[in-house]
C-alpha positions in Angstrom: 34.0 -47.8 -53.0 35.8 -46.2 -50.0 35.0 -44.0 -47.3 37.5 -41.6 -48.3 36.2 -41.3 -52.4 32.8 -40.9 -50.9 33.2 -38.0 -48.6 34.9 -36.7 -52.0 32.0 -37.5 -54.3 29.9 -35.6 -51.9 32.0 -32.9 -50.0 33.6 -31.9 -53.4 29.9 -29.6 -54.6 29.4 -28.7 -51.3 32.9 -26.9 -51.8 31.8 -25.5 -55.2 28.3 -24.5 -54.0 29.2 -23.1 -51.0 32.0 -20.8 -53.0 29.0 -19.7 -55.7 26.7 -19.1 -52.6 29.4 -16.8 -50.9 30.1 -15.3 -53.9 26.6 -14.4 -54.2 26.3 -12.5 -50.6 30.0 -10.8 -50.6 28.2 -9.0 -53.7 30.4 -9.9 -56.3 28.1 -10.7 -58.7 26.8 -7.2 -58.5 28.4 -4.0 -60.5 28.6 -1.7 -57.7 27.9 -4.3 -55.1 24.7 -4.5 -52.6 22.5 -1.1 -52.1 23.4 -0.1 -49.5 23.2 3.1 -48.0 26.5 3.8 -48.7 26.4 2.6 -52.4 22.5 5.0 -52.8 24.6 7.8 -51.5 27.1 6.8 -54.2 25.4 6.4 -57.0 23.3 9.0 -56.5 25.8 12.0 -55.7 27.2 10.3 -59.1 23.7 11.5 -61.0 24.6 14.6 -59.6 27.2 15.4 -60.3 25.9 13.7 -64.1 23.0 16.4 -64.4 24.8 19.2 -63.4 27.1 19.0 -66.7 24.1 18.3 -68.3 22.5 21.6 -67.2 19.7 20.2 -65.2 18.2 22.8 -62.5 18.2 21.9 -59.6 14.4 21.2 -59.3 14.8 18.8 -61.9 18.1 17.4 -59.6 15.7 17.0 -57.0 12.6 15.5 -58.5 15.5 13.1 -59.9 17.0 12.2 -56.7 13.3 12.0 -54.9 12.6 9.1 -58.1 15.2 7.2 -58.0 16.2 7.4 -53.9 12.7 5.8 -53.5 13.9 2.9 -55.9 17.5 2.0 -54.9 15.8 1.7 -51.2 13.2 -0.7 -52.7 16.2 -2.7 -54.3 18.2 -2.4 -51.0 15.1 -4.1 -49.3 14.7 -6.5 -52.4 18.5 -7.9 -51.5 18.4 -8.1 -48.1 14.9 -10.6 -49.2 17.5 -12.5 -51.2 20.5 -12.9 -48.4 17.4 -14.2 -45.9 16.3 -16.5 -48.8 20.5 -17.5 -49.5 20.3 -18.3 -46.0 17.0 -20.9 -45.7 18.7 -21.8 -49.4 21.6 -23.0 -47.2 19.4 -24.7 -44.8 17.6 -26.7 -47.6 19.9 -28.2 -49.5 22.2 -29.4 -47.1 19.1 -30.8 -44.8 19.3 -34.9 -44.2 16.6 -35.2 -47.0 16.2 -32.4 -49.9 12.7 -31.5 -50.3 12.7 -30.2 -54.4 9.3 -28.6 -53.9 10.0 -26.4 -51.4 13.2 -25.6 -53.1 11.2 -25.5 -56.7 9.1 -22.2 -54.6 11.6 -20.6 -53.0 13.6 -20.2 -56.8 10.1 -19.2 -58.4 9.6 -16.3 -55.0 13.4 -15.3 -56.1 12.7 -14.8 -59.6 9.5 -13.1 -59.1 11.1 -10.6 -56.7 13.6 -9.9 -59.0 11.7 -9.6 -61.7 8.8 -7.0 -59.9 12.3 -5.1 -58.7 13.2 -4.9 -62.4 9.9 -3.3 -63.4 10.6 -0.8 -60.3 14.2 0.1 -61.3 12.7 0.5 -64.8 10.1 2.6 -63.9 12.1 5.0 -61.8 14.3 5.3 -64.7 11.6 6.2 -67.1 9.8 8.8 -64.1 12.8 10.2 -63.7 13.9 10.2 -67.7 10.8 11.8 -68.6 11.7 15.4 -65.4 14.9 16.2 -68.5 14.1 17.9 -71.5 14.8 15.4 -75.2 18.3 17.8 -75.4 19.2 16.7 -71.7 18.1 13.3 -72.1 20.5 13.7 -75.4 23.6 14.7 -72.7 22.9 12.2 -70.1 23.1 9.6 -72.6 26.2 11.1 -74.0 28.0 11.6 -70.5 26.3 7.9 -69.9 28.8 6.3 -72.4 31.7 8.1 -71.6 31.8 7.0 -68.0 31.0 3.6 -69.1 34.2 3.6 -71.8 31.6 4.2 -75.1 
Protein backbone atom coordinates (compact mmCIF):
# COMPACT_ATOMS: atom_id res chain seq x y z
CA UNK A 1 0.00 0.00 0.00
CA UNK A 2 1.35 3.43 -0.89
CA UNK A 3 2.15 6.00 1.78
CA UNK A 4 -0.56 8.26 0.38
CA UNK A 5 -3.27 5.60 0.72
CA UNK A 6 -2.11 4.74 4.23
CA UNK A 7 -2.12 8.41 5.24
CA UNK A 8 -5.60 8.82 3.75
CA UNK A 9 -6.92 5.77 5.62
CA UNK A 10 -5.62 7.24 8.87
CA UNK A 11 -6.56 10.88 8.19
CA UNK A 12 -10.21 10.39 7.20
CA UNK A 13 -11.33 8.76 10.48
CA UNK A 14 -9.37 11.33 12.48
CA UNK A 15 -11.07 14.19 10.61
CA UNK A 16 -14.50 12.63 11.21
CA UNK A 17 -13.76 12.09 14.92
CA UNK A 18 -12.29 15.59 15.21
CA UNK A 19 -15.36 17.11 13.56
CA UNK A 20 -17.70 15.25 15.91
CA UNK A 21 -15.67 16.37 18.92
CA UNK A 22 -15.62 19.98 17.69
CA UNK A 23 -19.39 19.86 17.21
CA UNK A 24 -19.84 18.56 20.76
CA UNK A 25 -17.52 21.29 22.10
CA UNK A 26 -19.57 23.97 20.38
CA UNK A 27 -22.74 22.97 22.18
CA UNK A 28 -24.32 22.25 18.79
CA UNK A 29 -25.89 19.07 20.08
CA UNK A 30 -27.66 20.85 22.94
CA UNK A 31 -31.05 22.55 22.81
CA UNK A 32 -29.78 26.03 23.69
CA UNK A 33 -26.03 25.51 23.95
CA UNK A 34 -24.00 24.97 27.08
CA UNK A 35 -25.41 26.12 30.43
CA UNK A 36 -23.28 29.18 31.03
CA UNK A 37 -24.18 32.28 33.02
CA UNK A 38 -25.85 33.94 30.03
CA UNK A 39 -27.98 30.91 29.14
CA UNK A 40 -28.87 30.38 32.79
CA UNK A 41 -30.17 33.95 33.00
CA UNK A 42 -32.05 33.48 29.72
CA UNK A 43 -33.78 30.31 30.98
CA UNK A 44 -34.63 31.89 34.33
CA UNK A 45 -36.03 35.03 32.66
CA UNK A 46 -38.12 32.88 30.33
CA UNK A 47 -39.40 30.81 33.26
CA UNK A 48 -40.22 33.99 35.20
CA UNK A 49 -42.24 35.31 32.25
CA UNK A 50 -44.18 32.05 31.96
CA UNK A 51 -44.82 32.00 35.70
CA UNK A 52 -46.11 35.57 35.49
CA UNK A 53 -48.49 34.57 32.67
CA UNK A 54 -49.94 31.73 34.79
CA UNK A 55 -50.47 33.98 37.81
CA UNK A 56 -47.68 32.72 40.08
CA UNK A 57 -47.02 34.91 43.10
CA UNK A 58 -43.69 36.68 43.62
CA UNK A 59 -42.95 34.21 46.43
CA UNK A 60 -43.59 31.26 44.10
CA UNK A 61 -41.44 32.78 41.34
CA UNK A 62 -38.62 33.42 43.80
CA UNK A 63 -38.80 29.87 45.14
CA UNK A 64 -38.81 28.33 41.65
CA UNK A 65 -35.88 30.53 40.59
CA UNK A 66 -33.86 29.47 43.62
CA UNK A 67 -34.50 25.80 42.92
CA UNK A 68 -33.63 26.05 39.22
CA UNK A 69 -30.64 28.36 39.67
CA UNK A 70 -28.96 25.80 41.92
CA UNK A 71 -29.60 22.97 39.48
CA UNK A 72 -28.43 25.03 36.50
CA UNK A 73 -25.19 25.89 38.32
CA UNK A 74 -24.54 22.19 38.89
CA UNK A 75 -25.18 21.47 35.20
CA UNK A 76 -22.64 24.14 34.28
CA UNK A 77 -20.07 22.31 36.42
CA UNK A 78 -20.92 18.99 34.79
CA UNK A 79 -20.47 20.55 31.35
CA UNK A 80 -17.06 21.97 32.33
CA UNK A 81 -16.00 18.51 33.55
CA UNK A 82 -17.23 16.98 30.31
CA UNK A 83 -15.23 19.55 28.33
CA UNK A 84 -12.11 18.59 30.30
CA UNK A 85 -12.84 14.90 29.66
CA UNK A 86 -13.08 15.56 25.93
CA UNK A 87 -9.59 17.03 26.05
CA UNK A 88 -8.38 13.88 27.78
CA UNK A 89 -10.19 11.79 25.15
CA UNK A 90 -8.27 13.62 22.44
CA UNK A 91 -5.01 12.71 24.15
CA UNK A 92 -6.00 9.07 24.63
CA UNK A 93 -7.33 8.53 21.11
CA UNK A 94 -4.41 10.27 19.41
CA UNK A 95 -1.60 8.79 21.51
CA UNK A 96 0.90 6.32 20.04
CA UNK A 97 -0.85 3.43 21.81
CA UNK A 98 -4.54 3.16 22.61
CA UNK A 99 -5.38 2.43 26.26
CA UNK A 100 -8.81 0.86 25.90
CA UNK A 101 -9.20 0.33 29.65
CA UNK A 102 -8.57 3.99 30.41
CA UNK A 103 -10.89 5.11 27.60
CA UNK A 104 -13.66 2.79 28.88
CA UNK A 105 -13.14 4.03 32.45
CA UNK A 106 -13.45 7.62 31.26
CA UNK A 107 -16.56 6.79 29.21
CA UNK A 108 -18.22 5.11 32.20
CA UNK A 109 -17.35 8.09 34.43
CA UNK A 110 -18.96 10.45 31.91
CA UNK A 111 -22.14 8.35 31.79
CA UNK A 112 -22.27 8.30 35.61
CA UNK A 113 -21.76 12.06 35.72
CA UNK A 114 -24.50 12.71 33.14
CA UNK A 115 -26.84 10.34 34.98
CA UNK A 116 -26.27 12.20 38.26
CA UNK A 117 -26.82 15.56 36.53
CA UNK A 118 -30.00 14.26 34.91
CA UNK A 119 -31.32 13.04 38.26
CA UNK A 120 -30.49 16.43 39.81
CA UNK A 121 -32.38 18.27 37.07
CA UNK A 122 -35.43 16.00 37.36
CA UNK A 123 -35.45 16.52 41.14
CA UNK A 124 -35.21 20.29 40.64
CA UNK A 125 -38.11 20.26 38.18
CA UNK A 126 -40.15 18.11 40.57
CA UNK A 127 -39.37 20.48 43.44
CA UNK A 128 -40.25 23.51 41.31
CA UNK A 129 -43.50 21.88 40.15
CA UNK A 130 -44.53 21.29 43.76
CA UNK A 131 -44.29 25.03 44.40
CA UNK A 132 -47.20 25.52 41.99
CA UNK A 133 -50.82 24.50 42.44
CA UNK A 134 -52.28 21.82 40.15
CA UNK A 135 -54.12 24.57 38.27
CA UNK A 136 -50.91 26.55 37.79
CA UNK A 137 -49.09 23.43 36.58
CA UNK A 138 -51.84 22.83 34.01
CA UNK A 139 -51.56 26.46 32.85
CA UNK A 140 -47.76 26.14 32.73
CA UNK A 141 -48.07 22.97 30.65
CA UNK A 142 -50.18 24.91 28.14
CA UNK A 143 -47.54 27.69 28.04
CA UNK A 144 -44.75 25.17 27.48
CA UNK A 145 -46.70 23.46 24.68
CA UNK A 146 -47.36 26.84 23.07
CA UNK A 147 -43.66 27.78 23.33
CA UNK A 148 -42.53 24.48 21.81
CA UNK A 149 -45.12 24.50 19.04
CA UNK A 150 -47.18 21.60 20.40
